N, C-alpha and C positions, 0 to 999 in steps of 0.2 A: 504494500500500500504506500510505503514511503516513496518508492520510485515514481508512482503515479502522481503523487503530490508534488514532487520535485519537477516533473515534466509540466504540470499545470502551472507551477510558479513561473516557469519560463514564459508562459503566455500572459500571465498576470496574477498578481497576488489575490485579487478578488475571486477569480475563477478557482484558484487552488483552495481558498478558504471556503467557498461554497461547496466544492466537492468534498472537502474534509468534513464539513458540517453535515452534509447529507449522508455520506457513506460510512462515517466512523462515529464513534461516541467520544472522540478526543476533545471536541469543542465543548460538549456538555460537561465532561469531567473538569476541564480547565476553568470553565466559567461557572461552575456549580449549578448547572441546569438553568441558568438565567438566560433570558432571550434578548433583553435590550442591550446589555453590555457587548456581546459579540456582534450584534447588529450595528451598534455605533462603531465598533472596531472595523467592521466590514466597510462602512461608509467613510469614516474619517482616517483611520490608521490601519490600512489592510496588511502591510508588511508586519507591523508590530503584533497585530492580532493573530496572524498566521504563525509567526515564530513563537508567540506565547502558547498557542494551542498545541503546537508540535513539541515544544520543549517541556511542557508541564508533566509532572509525575504525581500521581495521587498520594504517594507516600512522602515525597520530599518537596513537592512544589517545583519551583525553578531554582536550580543550583548549578554551580560549576560552569561548564561551557554553555549551558542554556542561558545564563545571564548575558554572556557575550552575544549570543544570537538574538536575544530580545533587544539588546542595545543596538545591534546592527540593524534590526527591523525599524527601530525608532529613527536611526540615521537615514535609512533608505526612504522612509516616509517623508522626512523633512527635506531630503535631497530632491525627491520627486516634486514636492511643492515648490521648492526654490527654483528648480530647473524649469518648471512651467512658467513661473513668474519671469525668469530671465529670458526665456524664448519669446515672450510676448512683447518685449521691449524693442 
């Protein structure tokens, strides 16, 4: 399943997040079954929400290399917003 998510992430983080949400229970585990927080993540910070859902472990939460990946997701989201703003100039 991880390979399919990685291939979908090449298309776009929102597509990968939706496929992860629909076909696995990882998003429900990561966000405690809440609906609104992953939906906001899907709309506003898709890379961060995807990395958080993929790196979350029910026993430990986010730890180790997962913290780095979530931070990378935050940077990727901000870079995509900044790049869009830069290209409009």
